[in-house]
Each structure stands twice: as C-alpha cells, then as structure tokens.
N, C-alpha and C positions, 0 to 999 in steps of 0.2 A: 461358418468361418472357413476361409481357404486354408490350404496346407501351409502356405507361406506365412499367413498371419498367425496360424497356430504355432509355427516354429518361433516366430518373433516373440509371442506371448510366453512360450516356454523358456526362451532364453532370458527374457526379462525377469520372470519369476524365479529363475534359478540363480540370479545374481545375489550376492550377499546383501543383507539389509543395510549394513553399514560399510561403505567402502573404506579402504585404508585411510587413517587419519591424515596422512600427508597429501591426499589428493581428493578427499571427499567433496570439497567445494568445487574443484575442477569437474568432478563427476556430475554434480548438479548443474553446473554452468554449461557444460558442453552438451549434455543430453536433455536439458530443459526438464528435469524431473523434480523441480522444486515443489510444485503443487501436489504431485503424487506423494512426495516425501512428507509434506505437512499434513496430509489426510490420514496418515498412519495413526493408530491409537496412541502409541508411545514413540514418537519419532526420536531417533538417535542419530545425530545430535539434536538436542531440543531447539525450538525456534529461537530462543534468545541467544543460544550458542551460535546459531547460524548468523544472526545479526552481527555478533562480535567478530566472527571469523571473516565474514564478507567485508566488513569495514576495515578490519586490520589489513587484509590483503590489498584492499583498494588504496590504503594510505601508506603502504610500504614505500619508503624513499628509494630512489634508484642511484646507481653509482656509474659515473661516466668513465671514459677511458683513462683519465688522469686520477682515478680512484677518489674523485670528489663526490660527496653526497649531494644528490639533487632532490628537489621536491618530487612527490609522486607524479608520474606522467598522466596527462589527461587523454588517455587512449580509450579505445572501444572496450577493452577488457575491464578496465577500472570503472567505466561508466555502467557496464552491465552489473558488476559486483555491487555498486551502490544501489542500482535499481532493485536487485534481488533483496538487499537488506530492507529497502522500503516495502517490498511486497510481503516480506515476512511480518513486518510491523502491521501492515494492513490486514494480514491474516489474523493477527491478534486484536484486530479492531481498534488499534491505537490505544490500548488500555494502559494509561500511564502508571497505574499501580503496579502492573506486571513489569513494565519496562524500567521503572525507577528501582524496583527491588532487585532486578536481575542484571542490569547493565551498570557499568561504571559511569561516573559523570562525564568523562571525556568522550566515551563511546555514545552515550545518550545525546550529548551536545552535538556530536558529529551527525547522528541520525536525524535530529530535528533540523539541523542546518540544511541537510540534503532535502528534507521535506519542503522547507521554505524555497529552496532553489527550484525544485521541480514544480512547485505550485505558483511559480512566476512572481514571487515576492521580490521587488527590486533590491539588489544588494546595496548595502550602505545607507538604506533609508530607515529612519527611526520608525518603529511600529507605532509609537504614540502619535506620530504626525499623520498617520494614514486613516482615512475615513472608512471604517469597516463596512458601513452600510452600502458603499458604492463598489466594493470589491466583489469578484466572483465568489460564490459560496465556498468552494474548496480552498481558495486563497485565504479567505477570512478564517476558516476553520484551522488552517495550518498555522496562522499567526496566533490563534487562541491556544492551540496545543503547545506551541513553543513558549509562550509567556506563562501558561499554567505551570509548565515544567520548570522554567527559570525561577518562577516565584517560589516553588517548593524546594528546589535544589539549594537555594541560598541558606536553608536551615541545616544542611548537611555539614558535618565537621571534617570529614576526611576528603578534603579537596586540595588540589595543588594551588599554590598561591596565585598563579596567573588566572586560572579559571575563577577562583574566589573573588579576585579583584573585578573581573568582568561582570560576574553575577551581581555583586554589590552595586555596581554602576547601573545595571539594568533593572534592579529590583523595583525602583519607584516607577520607571517607565512601564514595566510589566503590569503593575497594579493599575496604572492609568488605562492601559489597553484593555484589561479585563473589566474595569468599570465601564468603559465605553461599550464593551460587548453586551452588557446588561441592557443597553438601550436599543439593541437590535430587535426588530420585529419580524424577521424572516428566518425560515429554516436554513440550516447550513448543511453542507455535504463534505464528507471526508473521503480521501482517496481509498479505493479498493484495489485489489490485484488487477482487476480488469481495466480500471481507469489509468493505472500506472502503465499498463501495457500500451494503452492508446496514446499516452503522452510520449512514449518512447518510439512511436511509429513516425513515419515521414509526415511532416506537418501538413502536406497537401492531402493526406488520406483521411484527415479528421475534419469534421464540420467546422466551418469558420467560427461558429459561436460556441464551440466546445468548452472554452475557458469559462464561460458564464452559464453553462447549461446545468441541469440538475442531475448530472451523472455522479455516481458515487453512492456512498452509504449515507442515508438521510439522518440528520440530527435535528430533532424538533426544537423549536425555540425554547420551549419550557424545559426540556432536558438540558440544553446547553446552559440556560440561566441557572438551573438548579446546581449543576456541577461547578460553574464559575462562582456562584454565591458561596458554596462550601469552601472552595479554594481560597477565595478572598477572606472569608472568615478566619480560616486557619492562618493566613498571612498576617492579618491584623492582630490576631490573638498573640502570635509570636512577637510582634512589635510592641505589644502592650506592656511588656516587662520594662521598657524604657520610656513609655509614654502612656500613662493610664487612660488618657482620653480616647485612645484608639480602641479600647475595649468596647466602647459604645458602638463603633463601626462593626466590630466583630459580632457583637450581639445581634445587631440589625441583620447582618448577612446570615447568621445561623438560623434565626427565626424565620427569615424569608426562605431559607433552604427547607425548613420543616413544612412550610406552607406549600411549597412547590412539590415536595414529595407527596403530600396529601393529595395534590391535584393530579399528578401524573402517575402515582402509584410507585411502590418500592421495587417493582420488578423490571424497571427500565434497563435496557441493554447498555445504555450509554452513560448512565450515572453510577459510578462506583463509589458509593458513599456508605461508610460504616455508621449505621444509625445509632448504635450504642455509643460510639465515639461522639457523634453529633449531640446526643442527649447529654453526655458529659460536658461538652463544650457549652451547651446552653445553661446547664446548672452552674458551671464556673462563671459564666458571664453574669448571671443573676447575683452571684456573690460579689464579684468584682465591680459591678455597676449597681450599687444598692439603690433602692427606691422606697419611699414611704408607703407606696401602695403596690405591692408586688402582684396583687390580683389583677389590677387594672393593666399592669404591664403585660401580663400574659394574654389578656383579652383585647388584643389589638383589633381594629376593624376586620382585618383578614381572618383572624382566629374566630371572631364572632360569626362571620359569614360561614366559615367551614363548619363550625359547631351546628349552626342552624341547618345547613345542608345535610349533615350526617343524621341529625335528629328529625328531619322532615319539617322543621318549623319555617316553612317558606314565607309565611306572612311577615315573620321577623326579618327575613332577608329584604323584603320590600321596604320595611321601615328603615333599615340601615341604609339602603340606597337613597331613600328620600332625604334622610339626614345628611348623607354625604353630598347631595346636590348643593348644599350650602357651604360645605367645607372643602370639597374637591380633594379629599385625602386619598381615596382609592383610585388607582390608575384606571384609565378607560379600558385598557386591555384586560385587566382582571375582571371588571364588570362584564365585559363581553364574553369572557370565558365562562362566567357563571351562567349567563343567558344561554350559551351553547350547551352547557351541561343540562339545563332544564329542558331545552328543546329536545335533546336526545332522549331524555326520560319520557317526555310527552309522546314522542314518536314511537316509543316502545309499548305504548298502550295505556299510559297513565293519563286518562282524559281530564282528571281533576287538575292537572298542571297547566292546562291550556290557559285558564284565567291568570295563573301566576306568571306564565310566560308573557302575556300581554302587559301585566303590571310592571314586571321587571324591565321589559322592553320600553315601556312608556317612561319609566324613571331614567333609563339610559338615554332615551331620545331627548328628554328635557335637559339632561346634563350636556349632551352634544350641542344643542342649539344655544345654550348659555355660553358655551366656549367657542361658538362660531362655526361649528361643523354642520355638514348637511344631514338631513334626515336619513336614517338607515333603511335599507330594504326590508328588514324584518318588521319595522313599525308599519310601513306601507302595507305589508302583507296582512298583519294582524288587525289593521284598522280599515281593511277593505270593506267590511260590513259593520259599520258603527252602530252602536245602540246606546240607550240612555245610561246604562251602567258604565260603559267604557268612557263616555264623555264626562260623566260625573267624576270618575277616578282621575282622568287626565287633568281636569280642572283642579282637583285637589292637589295633585303632584305639582302642577305649575304654581299654585298659591304657596305651597310649603317649601318650594325650591328657591324662592327669591325674597329677600328682605327689602321691601320697597323703600325703607328709610335709609338704608346703607348702600343699596345697589347702585352701580354706576349707570350712566346713561346708555353705555354700550349694552349692558346686560338687559336693561329695560327694553331697549330697541329690539334686541334679539327675541325676547319673549313676546313682544307685541307683534312682530312680524310672523312668528310661529302661529300664534292664535289666529291671526288674520288669514294665513294660508290654510289653516285647518278649516276655517269657515268657507273659504273659496272652494275647497275640495268636497264639501258636503252638498248633497242634493236635497235632503229633507230639511225644509225651513224650520221645523220644530227644533232640530238639533242646532241649527245656526242661532236661533233665538236663545237656546240654553247657554251658548258661549257668549253671545253679545250682551246678554243681561247679567253676566257674572261680574262680581265686584272687581276682580283683577282686570278683566277686559275693559271695564268702564274707567278704571284708574289709568291704564296704560295708553288707551287711545282717546284722542280728542273727540268731542261731540260730533264735529263735522265728519271725521273719519268714520265714526260708527254709523252715522246716518247714511253716509254715502255707500258704505258696505252693505247695510241692510236693504237699502233701496235697490242696489245692484242685484242682490240675491232674489228679491221679490220679482223683479222684472225678468229675471233670467228664465228662459224656456227650459223645459226638461231636456236634459242632454246627458250624454255619457260622461262619467267622471274622468276628466283628462288630467287632473292634478296628481293623481296617485300613481307613483311608479310601480311597475310590476315586480313580482318576486323573481328570484333568479331562475326558478324552475319554469319550463315552458308551459306546463299544462294545467296549472292550478288557478288560472284566472278564467272565470266564466265569461262566455260571450254575452254581449249586451244586445238584446233583441230590439232595443229602441233606436238603434242606429243602423241605417241600411248600408249595404255593401258599397254603394257608390260614394257615400260620404266618407267612409273609412278609407277607400282607395285614394280619394282626394287628399285626405290627411297624410296618407302614406307617402304620396308624391312630395308633399311640402316639408315633411319633418326631416330634421337632421339629428334628432336626439335618438341614440341607439336604443335607449330604454323604451321610448315611445313607439319606435318602429317595431320593436319586439311585441309590445302590447297589442298594437293594431293587427299584426299578423296572427297573433293568438286568437283575437276576436274574429278575424276573417275566416280562419280555418275552423273555428267553432260553428260558423254559419254554413260553410260549404266546403266540401272536400274535392270538388271537381275543377277548381280553378288553379292555374299556376300564376301566382301573384308577382313573380319576378318579371312577368311580361306586361305589367300594368302600364309602364311608361317606356316609350321607345328611346328616351334619353338615357336610360340605364344601360351603360355599355361596359362590358367586362372583356379584357383581352382574350382573344380566341385560345391562347395557350392555357388560360385558366378555366374558361367556361366548360370545357369537357370534363374536367375534374369535379367542378362544382355541381354541374347538372347530373353527375353520376351519383350524388348523394341520395340514398333511398328515401329517407324521411322527408316528406314534402315541405313541412314547416321549416326544418333546418335548412333545406336547400334554398327556399325563398329568402330566408333571413341572411344566410351567408352571401348569396348573390347580391342582394340589395345593399347590405352594409358595405361590401367591397365597391360596388358601382357608385354609391353615394360618396364614399371616401375618395375614390379616384376623381370624381367630379369636383369635390371641395378642394382637393389638391391642385387641380387644373386651374381653378379660379382664385388660387392663393388664399383660400379660407383654411389655413393650416390647423388652427385649434379644433375645428369641427372634424377635419379629416383625421386628426390624431385620435379623437374620441371614437369615431366610427371604426378605424383600423384596430384600436385597442379592444373594442367590444368583439370584433370579428376574430381577432387572435385568441381571446379568451374562449370563444365558442368552439373554434376548430381544434384547439389544443386537446379538447376532450376526446376527439375521435379520429383525427387525421394528421399524422406527422407531416405528410406531404403539404397539406394546406397550411399547416403551422409555419413551415419554412417559407411558403409563398408570402404569408403575412409579415414575417420577419423581414423579408426582402423589401416588401412595399413600405414598411415602416422605416427602413434604412433610407430608401429613396426620399420619403417624406421629410426625414430629419435633414438630409442634404439640402433639399429645397428650402426648408425652414431657415437653416443657417445662412444660405446664400441670399435669401430675401430679407434677412434680419441683420444680425451683427456682422455677418460677412461683408455686407455692403460698405461698412465703415473700416474694413481692413482687419477686423479682429479674427485671429486664427480660430479654426474650429477646435472643440475640445478633443483631447487625445483619445477619449473613448470612441468618438465618431470616426476618427481616422483608423483606429483598430478594427472597428466594425466594417469599414470599407475594405480594408485588407482581408478580413475574414471572408467577406462575400466573394472577392476576386479569387481567393484560394480555395473556395468551397468545391468539393468533389463528391456531391451526393447524387446518386443515380436517380433517374425518373422524376426529378424535381422540375416542374415547368418554369422556365426562366424568360423574363422579358428582356429583349435586346437593349431597351432604353436604360435599364438599371446598370448594366455593365458599362454602357456609354457614359452615363452620368458619373459613375464611380471613378473611371479613368480620368475624365475631365476634372473631377473634384481633386484628384491627386496632383494633376498638372497645375491647376489653378493655385493650389496651396503649396507649390514648390516641393512636393514629396519626390523629388528627382532621385534621391538616394535609393529609395525603395524601388522605384520603377527601373532603375538602371542596374542595381546590384543585388537587391534582395528578392525580387519577384521570382517565384518558382519557375523552373524551366518548362513544366507542362503547360503553364498558363500561356506562354508565348506561342505554343503550338495550337492551343484550343480556343483562345480568345483573341480575335483580331484587334479589338480595341486596346487590349494590353500590349500587343505587339506594336501598334502604332504609337501608343503612349510611351513605351520604352524608347522608341526611335526619336520621338520628339524631345523627351527628357535628356537623352544622351547627347543629342545634337546641341541642345542649349548648354549643356555642361562643357562641351568641347569647343564652343565658339571662341573663347579667348586663346585657344591653342593655335599652333601653326597649321597652315592649310592642309599640308600633307597628312596630318594626323586625324583628319575629320572623316574617318571611315563610316561612322554612323550617319553622317550627312548624305553620303553616297547611298547607303542602304535606304534611308528615308526617301531619297529621290527615286530610287528604283521601285519602291513600294507604291509611291504616288503615281508614277508613270504607268505601272500595271493597272492600277485602279481606273485611270483615265483612258486606257486603251480600248479599242473596239475590235471586234472580230467580224469578218465578212463571210456571208454564205454565197456559194456559187452553184449554178445549175448548168448542166450541159444540155443544149437544145437538140432537136431532131436533126439539125444540120451539122451537129458535131461541135458547134461553137459554145464556148463557156461564157455565161452572162452573170453579172453581179445582181443578186436578188436583194439582199438587205444587209445592212451593217448593224450588228448587235453589240451591246456592251460586253466587254470581255469578261469571262468567268475566271481569269487567271489571278485577278486581284484578291487581296485578303478581305475586301468588303466592296459593296457597291458604291457608285459615285455619290448617290443620294445620301448614303450613310456617312460617307466622309464629310460631305458638306454639313450635314446635321451635327456631326461631332465637332467640326471646327467652330461652328457658331456658339458652342458651349464654352469655348476658351475665352477668357475675358481680360480686359485691361484694368489696371488699378486706378487710373486717373479719372476723377469725376469733377463736376462743377459745383459741388456742395459748398456752402459758405461755412468757414471754420468759426467756432465760437468756444470761448474758454470754458464756459459752464453749460454746454449744450445738453448735458444729461438731466438738468432740472426741468426742461421744457417738455411738453407733451410731444409724442412722436406722430400723432395723427390729428386731423381736424374732423369733427363729426359732420359738419355741414359745409363741405368743400365748395359747393357751388355758390354759396353766399359770400365768399371772401373776395375782396377787391385786391388782387395781387399787385396791381400797379400802385395802389395806395400803400400796401405793405412795403414795397420796394422803396418808395419815397421816404417812408418813415424810418426804415433801417438806415438808409444813406444819411439822412439828417442826424440820426442818433450817433452814427459813427463819426460824422464830421464834428458834432458838438463834443463828443468824448475826446477826440484827438485835439480839439482846441483847449480842453482842460488839461489833458496829459498827453502831449505829443510823443512821449518816449515809451508808451506802453506797447510792447511788442505784440501782445495779443490783439489789440485794436488795430495795429498797423497791418497784421496778417489778414484780419477781417476786411479792412479797406482794400487790400490787394486782391482778396478773393472776389469782392464785389466787382472790381474792374475786370478781373479775369473772366467772371461769369457773363459780363456784358461786352466781351471781346475788345476791351481797351488794354491791349497787351503791353504797350510801353508804360502806361500809368501803373499797371499791375507790377511790372518789374521794378519801378521806382519804389513802391511800398514794400515789396518783398525784400529788396536790398536795404531799405531803411530799417525794417524790422530786425534784420541781421546786424546792422551797424550799431543800433542803440544798445544791444545786449552783448557787444563784443569789443567795445572801445574802438569803433570804426575798424573792425576786423583785425585789430592787433592781438586779440585773443580769439580762440576758437568759438564759433557760433554754437550755442548749446544744441544738442541733437533734437530736443523737444521743440525748438523753434524752426530749424531747417530740417524738417522731417522729409522722408522720401516723397511724400505727397507734395510738399512745397517745392522741392527740387524739380519734380516732374512737371509742375506747373510753370516754373521758370524756364525749363527746357522747351515746353510748348510755346511759351511767349517768344523766346528767341527764334524758334523755328518759324513761327508765323511772321516774324519781323525779318526773315531771311538772314539772320545772323548765325550761320551754320557752324562756324568755328566755335562760337560761344556754346552752342549746343553740345559739341563734342567734349568741351572742357567740363561743362556741368554734368555730363554723364559720369564723370569720375567721382562726383560728390555722392552718388548713391551708394547704399551699403553694398550692393552688388553692381559693379560697373556694367552699364548697359551698352555693350559693344555694338549690338545691332544698330541702335539709334545713332551712336557715335560714327560708325563707319558710313551709314547711309547719309548722314549730314555732311561728312567730309567729301562725299562724291559730288555734292551740289557745286556747280560752277558759277552760280549767280549770287554768291554770298555778298551781303552788304557790309560785312565787317572786314577789318584789315587782317586777312587770313593768317599770313605767315608771322605777323607781329605778335600773335598770341601763342606761338609755339613754346615760348619760355614758360608758359603757365601749365603745360602738360607734363605730368609726372608718370603717367602710365606708359611703359616702354612699348607695349603692344600697339597702342594708338599711334605712337611716334613711328614705329616700324611700318604700320599701315600707311602713314603719310609719306614715308620715304618711297614705298612701293608705288603709291598713287602718283606722286610727282614724276617718278622715273617713267611710269607708263605714259604720262601726258607730255613727257619731254621738257618738264619745267625744272631745269638744272639748278637755277639759283634757289628756288624754294626747297628743292631736295637737299641742298647743302645746309640750309638752315635747319631742316629737320634732323639731318645727320649730326649737326653740331649739338642740337638739343639732346639727342640720344647719348652723345659722348660725354656728357657731364658726369663726373666721378660720383656724385652723390646719388645718381640714379642706377648705379651698378647693382645688379641683382645679388651680388655676393656680399653686399653691405649688411650689417646687422639691421634687424627690423626697426629699431628705434631711429637709425639714421635715415631709412627710407620714409618713415612716418614724418620725421622732421622736414625732409625735403618736400613731401606732399603738403604739409601744413604751411610751409613758407610760400609755395606757389598758390595755394588757396587764398592766402591773405592778399598777395599782390593782385591776383585776378579779381577778387571781389572789390578791392579798392579801385581798380581800374574801371570795373563795371559801375561802381557808385559814381565816379567822376563823370561817366558817360551819361547816366540816367538821372542824376540829381539835378 
C-alpha cells in the first residue's frame, strides 16, 4: 500500500462511526459510504432508520420567496436520496416483514411507490389490468411486492383516513393481482443495490435489453407462489369474518402453502413464513369450514403424492398419476416437478428409480397428448431403447387414461395419433405388432388404417429412427452405425428442424472427429462479422451446431420462411446463452431483425401498427453500447427504416441519445429525415433540418479526384473516387431509401376479410381471371339488392381502382360517402373514409390530371400531406377549374403557398382569389378550435357535394 493510500485509510478509520445526527445522511450521500456503513455488524443508524431519514429529506416541501409552501423539488439531490432508500431496502432483500414492522405506513407506501417508479411501472395504470407474464421480471416483482404490502396494510388500524381510503379501494385489485401471479410460470427478479445503480446510470451505458434481462436477485417461481399463497390466505382469512364462504379460499391457499414449503424446503431465503402461525391458520380453517370427512380433506392428491415421496412409495405415485389422467386435477407443472425430483434422485445413484422415472414420464406424456400438447424431451430420451416391459406399461397407461364410452372425439383422436406415431418410431416389428394388436389400438383405428400402417412397417427397410427427438444434452445419443456419413450429411442439408439437426450432428461426430461439418454445404453463409467468433468455439460439435443453425435461420429469413427461422434462431439462442454472452447478444439482434421482417410481411402490410414491445426493442438496439459485440450494418439500417415507416418521428428528433448521432450514420440520416418531415408545414426559413439533410446527401454523392505529377511536371487526373467525407457510402444510402415504403396498395377492401384464409396451398391451379369475373359479378348482384351498402360500394370502387378505371372508382368512393352522410350533410364516418380510401381518391384525381382536387383531398388525411398537395399545385396542365376550388381550402398553409405560386407565375387575378380565401375571418388562426373545425367541416361538405355532381 502506498503512503498516500495508507494516509487515506487512516483518515477514514479515524472518523467517528456515527456522524452528527444533523448531517449523517449528507455524510453518506456526499462520500458514497452507504454500502460500507451497511456492512457494519451493528450499523448506527439502523437500515430502517436510514430509509425513514432518506425519504423524509427527499419529501421535505420547499418555501419560495413569498413564503409559500411548494411541493418537494425534483432535483438531483432528492433523486439520489430516494435511490439510497431503495438501496437500503435492497440490502434488506425486500423483506416485507422487517419493513412493515419498522416503517410507518406513509413511509412504506412512499418506498414502494418509488420502487414502482424505478421499475418502469407506468403511472396511473391499474395493476389488475397489466399482464404480469409479459412484463420484465423486475417490473412484475415490484408490482407483487407493492400489492402484497397493500393487501396486508389494510389490516392495520393506526392509519390516516386518506391512506385507509386508498388502501380499501385497492384491496380487491391487489388480491386479483396476486391471484394472477400464481399463474406465472417464470422466475422473477428483484432489484439489488447493483441493479439500482445501473438504472441510475446514463441510459446509453446500459444494454438495450436490460429492462427484461435476468439481472437482480432471483426469486424462483415456487418461492414466489409460496409467499403469495400465504399472503392471500391471510387476506381471505381476515375477510372471512364478514363472508364465511371466503374461509374456503383461505383454506385452499394455506394448504397449498404447506405443499409448496414441503417442495422447496423451509430454509428459503425469500419466503418469510411463520410455520407455527401457518399451522394455526390451517387448524382454524378446518374448524371454520367443517366437513363430514376431515381425513379425506387432508389427503388431497397433492398431500398423497408428498406422503408417497417421503415414504418412498413410488409405485403409489404412479397409480395416483394414472388416476389423475382421467380427472385432470393435478396441474401439469406439479406433475413435472415430481418427475424432476425423481430424475435428480436417480442421477444421484439410485438406479432403482430409473424404471419409476420412465413410468411417471409415461403418465405425464399421456396426460400431455390428451390435452393436445407435444411429446416431452424426457419421454423421447427414456423411450430411446424400447423393450417389451416399457411397451406393456405404456399400453396399460393409455388404456386406463381414457374412458372410451365418455371420451370426446378430440381425446380419442389424440390418443390414436399418439399410438400411431409410436409405431412409426419403432424399428422392431415385434413391438409394432404388440401395439397394433392391442384392444385400445383396434378400437381407436379403423381396419383400413391399421392394415395400411402394418403394411407400411413391413415394407420399410431398416433405417435409423428419425421420429424420436434427441435429449437436451449433446452427448448421450449413440451413433447409428447403420447409416453412412453421406446419407446423414444429405439429411443435414435438407432439415430445418433444430432438434433433428442436433441429432444428426451428434451421430456424425460419433462416427468421425476429423470433419468440420459446417462446411458440408456452400449455401450455408454466415456474415463475416459473426464467423470469426463462431469458428473460435473450441468444441467442434458446438461450433458446427451454432454455425449451421444460424446459417439456416438466415436463409429461412431471406426466403420469408419466418416460422422456421424463428425456431432455428431460438434454438441457437438457447445454445449460446450457456457459454457466450457475446453470441447471445448476436442472436438477440438477429431475432429482433427477424421480428421486424415478420411484422412488415404480415400485419404491417395492412397498416396495423407494430406492438409497443417491438418498438421498445428497436430503441434498445439503437441505444445499445456494448463493447466487442459484432454488429451487422443491415440491422441498424432496418431499425431506423422501421422507426421512420411507423412514424416514430418524436423519438428520432427529440429522444434519440446524442452519442447515437455521432456513432450511427443511419440514426443521423433518420433524424434528419424525420425532422424534415415534421417541419414541412412550417415557413420555409425555419427548415434548418432540410438544409442539413441536403448537405449530408450532397457529401454522400460527392467524388474525390486523385492527381499525379508526371516527369514533365504536368499534373494529370488519374481517377475519380467516391468521397469518404459522407456519413455513408452511396450504395448504403440507396439501399436504405428502398426500405422506406408508401402506405397505398391495390388490395381489395372487404368488410369481413378476417374470416377468409390468408394463403392458397396450390396457387398455380387458380384461374385468377375467373376469380376476378366472379368477384365482379358478386359485387354487381349485391349492389342490385342493396345499392346503399357502403361496404359493397367501397369494394366496387376498389375493383375499379385496381383495374385503372379511376373515374369509375371516384364515382363509387363518393357514392359510399354520400349514402352514409345524407349526401354529405353530415360528416362521413372515419371508418368509411379511412386514410387508405382518401389516398386512393387522391391518386385517382392525380391520374385524371385534376390537381387542385388532389390538394384539397390532402387536407382530409389525419396528417395533411403537404408534400403531395404542393407538388400537385405546381402542375400547370390541370383539367379542373383550378381557382374555382379555392373556397374549399381551409388550410392556411396551402392557401399561402398558392399565393406565393401565383405571384411567382405573375398570375395576379388568381393570386387575388387566393388572398381573398385567406382573408376569411373563420380561418383566422386565433379563432377557437371549434370555430376552425366547423369551417373545415363546412368546406368538406361543399367540396364533396361538388365532386359528387361532377362524377355522378
């Protein structure tokens, strides 16, 4: 230790343990000694006292110069004080028992509200309306802590009237939130001192997916459910004094708590349950909810299973599970947890349990297929080497799990399909005949189906079992010597099933260790920025698998096979998460790009906005600042184009972090485009961003010249090169621009389009001319029956629009608006004249050279399209009576542009008409909003009536 460091250490140790009471919190705040203070054996002040003092200081009202009391200022000091209070609570591991006993209700309420705030819970949103399963783990856990506490605080008596009123109003909602939490099947995470520090950092310094990451203190699902069950039981028990029926709910929750404690153990760090008090609650519930058979009450299926497990009566567990296959009373998650426990015991050396594991797994598998779920990986593993005993037991379970007299056709179909698939997966015909000759098989399958299956199995040549999926582990599937390497490589090239790809690679590596199987196909291409990282993986099997999964996923995405691409990427993400944070981030980035493409090719084509989660992930990617992560340029390009296409201009112009503008050229270009679009309606001199955008594009399109001085001293031009001064290359700019799209399409509208299939299996066989004739005749007939149906009129207009008959299309678009607005005396409903319909009317007028009509219709859009309006007004070959339409324009910006345009052309008379239109008092910008809207509505009415007279 240096002398200087020793002096600092001596100075620190010589300070008093407890600073003066008037400034101790300032002491901790200014010198960042909170963690050191909390690590002391007996810190003084105690942690709960720190929380109180921090929050009291942060909530102190201020006094202005007129001696008026003001709310606490939202300044840096107060934000740090609130953060310190949260860090102390995190140090206490958010133990509500300690917090409730030591803090007053107002202070505890303030603390939990700050936790909600920092956990990104939207203010003003009812927790009962939020889907906990879709929230980030730390956000969901913050909501649970808040509602657990609210649910318990309502039982306190020493509360102020205001808080008591709020808590009573929230009590029922809190119970609903906690009940919803019991349905969660994922682990949650609660903030620690470190994650709170991360949240307080500059947003750009944290990974874009940090909100939904697994940072923080892990709370297992079982632990959370145990604590929530106990809290709900206590809440229901308190309510039982006024509603005796609620005691049944309390009893159910308390006995479920006991079962969960038996499952997770009583030494859990996150379950603070007084087991003696729990036992008292259970006894009280037995008294308050009497039953003629108290013994049967105690021996619920859960209890029976736990008793059997503790006593080692595993065959009885199998019997209970077989019986449950008829009643479906035990949750699937509970049955799976029992199987996991048995697997663990078997792996610890208890070989006798291997048979029990198969039997329990077989019971669970039959339950799964009856309820329409897929066969589990565990069953495929245990059934990899079938024998007579396993098949006999499987048939017994299937027979006892279905009541053929009462079972639905769906259950019978599921069971029949399962037995058939088991047969197809067996190589030994002896075992196939055991199943096909069984009474259940004969009952469920018709004679023709059975004979066809048996004949198929007889004719089948010996081959590797391709129907069984491999286990999760790489190395416990033996290689099949009956299949040569060439055949397996051919299957590897064709397969897009990640499980099958993994199995093939395991078998190939079992045959030879000298080959690099990622080189089998020259079609497997991985971007060079990724290949270096992937090929650096030491384990050859893992390297081949990661490379092939990624290459196949990218290929599927390129050919728009998005479902298979998602499966392949998900499998690759699961694999690399185990050993490489760098490749994990790579896969998250690729899955983001895939989700963007999926939306754009799917619901995005019909104009449906992307989900908010996707927009948040795009923002997170753009703001990500992780070192050494290989990044593909196309992802940044697609993300910015995505934000522009979905009008996220507010983010691009105002919210994008400054460092992104310096580091990401696509973000810079996107910001300039978004800002220019926003400023288009403004005066010309204010369009600074348009000038900036111009300069950026000019630089990109510039060239630089190389010169050389010859022996005679003359300078000669050698070559012109693309300038390196631009923020991106010209090819990149062109590629980016092509990703920006228009909204208008030629699809035919239909009122009930959602009920029809979205694709045709055999497209080549369809006679589209015949389809078109049929649709036209159908619409013509429908309009002859009901000529005033606006939906049919819009369809007829769309047909004419799609076949380039623009005058006829305008006729029907106008007729559709007229029939539902009393010939435009009322406003046309927005679901009739949608932006899509208005844009088609604009295009019709434009192609008919009625350019003034185009400009007027541009006002009808939800966001006025000034670009199209100004461009149309510049046309001088308009076929409509241009200046006679000026009385129908209500947007002053368009009228001002007309004035400028006529002045520039020297058209004095037309300029005066435009000036007269601007001067109408009802268009004065100072008028109330309702006056301006009324003026717009009046002009819409007159214009549409004039258009109708023209085209009807």
